[in-house]
N, C-alpha and C positions, 0 to 999 in steps of 0.2 A: 766537403774541406778536408786542407791538408794536416797530415800529421807529423811530428817533428818527433825522432828520434834519436837519440845522442847515441844508441849504440843498437848492434841486431840484434832481435834478441837470443834468447843463452840460459840453454834451462839448466834451470837449480840443482846443483849438484846434490847428494843424496845424504847427506846433515842436513840442508834446507828443505828437503821434503818433510820431514820430521819434524818441522818447526808445530807444534802446538800450540804456542803464545806469539803475538806480534804486534807489535806498538803501530800508530798511526798519531801524527801532528800535524796539530796547523801554525804556519808561526807567518806574522808578518814582518819583516825584515825593512820599515822604514828606514824607508830612499838610500835602498841600495842603489848604489852607482861608485864607481870607478872613477878617482879623479885621471885625468883633470876635468872631467866633466861635469856638468853642475845639473842641479834638481832645481828647477821652479826660476828660479834667478843666478843671474852671471855668478852672485857674490858664493853660493851653495856649493862651494868645492869642497871634497876632503882631501886633509892634507895625505900623503902618501901614510903617517906616521897614525891619524884618525884613521885612515881607510884598513890599515892591518889591526886596529886594534877591533875594527869591526868588525873584519872575516875570521881574527882569532877567540871574537865575540863564539859567535853563531856557527864553527866547527868543531869550539869548545862544548856548546850544549849538544848538538851531534854525538860527538863521543860522548859526552853522557849520560844521553838520554837516553841513544842506538832507535830512535824509530823507525821498522824499516817503510814507512810511507807519509812522505812529506808534503803538503801544499804549502804555498811558500804565497804571499802578498805583495804590494809596493814593488817590485823587479825592476827595476830599470835596466842590469847591468847579468844580461841572460847567462853568457859565455863564461863571465866568474863565476856565476853560481853551477853551472856544471860540473865547469871544472873543482870547483871545490866539496859538490856531492862525490865527481867523479872518483874523486880521489882518499873519501869517506867510504866509497863501496858500495854506494851506490850505479847501481849497473844499468838503470833504466831515468832517464830524464824528458820529460816535454812541456810545451807552450803549444800554445795559439796567436800570437800577438805580439805585438810590436813598441817599445813604447813610443812614442811622439817628440821626434827630436827638431828646433828651432834653431839657426847660425851655428849648426854643423858641434854643437856642445852644449845645450841648454836643451835637455830633458822633461817632458812630462808624460802623464795617462800613464803610466805604471804597470803593469801586465801581475798577472801571476801565472806560477809554474809548478810541476810536481815533479818528485824525485822518490823513485823506487827498488825497489830491494827485489820486489817479485815482478815479473813482466809485467810490462806494457803492454796489452796486443793491439790495441789501435786509443787512436788519440782523436776531438774533435772539439769543437766548438759549436755551442749550445744557440739557438736558430729559437730565438719567440715565434709563437703564429700571429705570422701579419694579420688574419682575420679574426684572432682575439681580440688581439692590440685594439685594432678598430674598434668592433665591438663593444669594450672596452672605453670609447672614447678615446686611445691614444693613438695621434697620427706619428707613422714615420716614427714608430718607436722603437729604441735599441735598448741593449744593456749597457750602462755609463762606464763596465768595464767590462769585457769580454772572458763568460765563463768554461773553464775548461774541464770536460768530458775524460775521463783513463778510465777505457779501463783492464782493470789488472787482475792477473789470475792468483789467487789467492790460497795458500795451503787446506784444503777441504774445504773451502768455502764455494769456489772453480770461480767463473768468472763475476766480478763487483764493478759496477761502475760509481766509479770516482770522482764526487763533483770539487774543484775548487773555485770560490769565490768573493770577489771584494766589493758590496755591494754600496749602492751609494751612499756620503755622507751624509752625515745633515748639517752639511757647513752651508748656506746660505749663499747660491751662486749666483740669485737672477740680475743678470742686469737692466735698470729702470730708467729709460728717457729720464734728465729732469722735469718736463712737461709730466708726466708723467706725476708726478711729487707736486703739485705747482699748489700752494694753497697749506704747506703745510712746512713748520717753522721743520728747523733740521734735526730736533732730536724728534719731531711724531713722523718725519720722510725715514731715518733710519729706522726708527722702532720699525714703521711698513715697509723697506722693505726687507730688513729681516724676521719678521712675520711672514710674506707671499716668501720670501727664499728660504724658508725652515719648511715651508707644507710645500713646496715645485719638487723638496726634495726628500722629504716624507711621500708625495707620488709617486716620485721616481724608481723609490727603493722599495713602496710598497706593491710597485708596479712588476719590478725586474724577479720579485723572490714570488708572486703570485701567476707569472707567468713563467717561472724557472719550472714548479713544482709542476706545473700543467705538462712541460717536456720531459720531467723526472717521471711523470706517472705514464706516457707514452710509449716512453723507451721499458719502463718497466711489464709494460701490456707487449713489447713486444719482444722483451728478449727476455724475462725471469730471471736476469739480473740479478745480487743486490744490489744496493746500493749505498753511499756512504756520500754525505755534503758537507765537506767544511770550508770553516775561512773567514771573514775580518764582515759580521754581519751587519758593520754601524750601527748595532740596532738590538736590545733588549729580546729576546725569543719571547718574551712574553707581553710584548708591545702588542696594540689593533694594527700597525704597519705590517708585520711579520707575521697576521694569522691565519696565511695561507699555509703554512712550516706546522699549527696545530688544532688546523681542522678536525672534528672528534663527531661521530654517529649521530651524538645526541645533540648535534648543530645541523644535519637533516632535517627537513620534515620528516614526520610519518607518511603524509599525505603521498612525498616524491618518492619515498622509497618504495610504497604500494602501486606505482602506475611502473613500476619497473617485475622483472626476471627475479630482482631478489625478494620480492610477496611469499614467495613460494616456500622459501627458506624458513626453517627455527632463526628462532633469535643469534640461539650463538654462532649461528653458520652466517648468517649475516653480519656480524661482528668478527668473525675472521675472514670473513671476505673485505671487509675495510681494515682491518689491522695490515693486511699483507700492503697494502700500501702506504701505510704511515711512515714518520720518521721517528725518532724518538731522541732525546739528547744525549747523548752519551754519558754527560756526567748524572742524571737521572738512573740510566738504568748504572751505572756506578753506585749508585747511592744506592737501592735495592737490591741490588746483588748482595750486598753487607747488611741487608736486614733492619736497615736505621730509613727515618723519614725526611723528605729536604727537609723538613721545620726544623728537626732539631739540625741539621749542617747551616753552617753560616758557607755562603758558598763566598769564594776568594773571587774578587775584580778582577778584569783580564785588562784594562787599560782605564786611569783616572785623568778627569777631565779638572784641573785645579784639583784640589782637597778632594772631587764624588768621583766614588768608584764605579765602572759597571762590566758588565759580562758584556763582551761583544763579539767575544771567539766560542767559535763552536765546534765540535763534532757531531752533526748529526748523524744517525743508525737507523738501515729500515730492520723488519723485523724477525730476519736471518738471527740477530743480534742480540734479542730482546728475548729471555729467559721464559716469558708470561707464553711467548705465543710454544707450543708443545711441539711444533717439531724444526728450531732453530735450531743451528749447530755453531755459536757461541754464546760467550757472555762476555761483558765489560768487567776486567778483574780489576784495574784500579785507570784512576784518574785521577792529572797532575796540572794544575796553574803553577809554572815556572813563574816567579813572580818574585824575586830575588832583588832585583836589582831595579822592582819598579819599589818593594819595601823598606830595603836596607843597601842600598847599592854606593857601589867602591867607585872613588872615578876612576882610578889606574883601570879598572876591566870593566866598568858597566857605562862608563863617557859616550859610548859611540856604539849603547845596544839595538833596545826594539824600543817606543812607549806602549808597547804592548804585553802582554805575557804571552808566550807561545802555553797552548796548550796539547797536553800525550795523555792520548787513552791505549791501554792496553786490553787486546787484546783472546782469550781465552778459547779457545776452542773444548767443546762439549763434548766429552767421552761419550 
């Protein structure tokens, strides 16, 4: 796969090498497209004033929060984002796909990107195992949006594979011929189309996350690099659809473990061997680091559909960042859901920001 780097690799200066804390952010940019181009429909064009407002909002967020690594979703104007990040001190920028353009100015299929103040050593598009996809009953499977993997050199931790995703939405995209809905009233036909379309989207999203997790495990085995997975999951982490990211030892039948070389190990060693590959929600790691229980905290939604709020945006981390692991190198020292533009918006500032709340985790290197 082709790597896209906007800058040559530059050694960090001495001051940066002393960093003992850094931040990671995931930001859905919500139709990030400069005028006079249109997103999805010829009527969806920002005025210059609206675009300037959008640019100012995101640059203001990055200046205020100062994340060191940022995963972006819903990117149409790749070069504009690269320039914005460069002007804010991000020496490294990468992407692995380009949006679809029709009639020279109507854009669809936005892509993901990543900006970093630490060196990006390699960038790849994640590919799913075709053999596994076929075994799962999936023909010609592909991710609805390409998944970006950027290998970044972090202070103390070393190489870390940072994955940026924008999983399939819950939107019912099913196209039904009228013949398939014959005999149904209009209301019944619409309900059927919605039910079938939602399930089709759920199957795609679940397949994406399962095959991505397999690719991440394969990469972990081959490199021993730390891992981060960030982005817009378009679902809650505790949903059955995203279950691949929550698989625990307790989900694996003991008979299956006994048939492997793990059977020779004591229980604590078996647990340790599984935990090496598991991902933890940065928010949960933060709550644990504060000696609080998740039940005592009301987690702020990162997206609202009408009045219903859901957490759709996540940062997941490998066990190098989990203090339960005796060999961990870092901990999550803070976690922010940046939602004031959703909770208490000011039109003059927030009108062209984003419909998601960016999420930001601070990582502290352990002494």
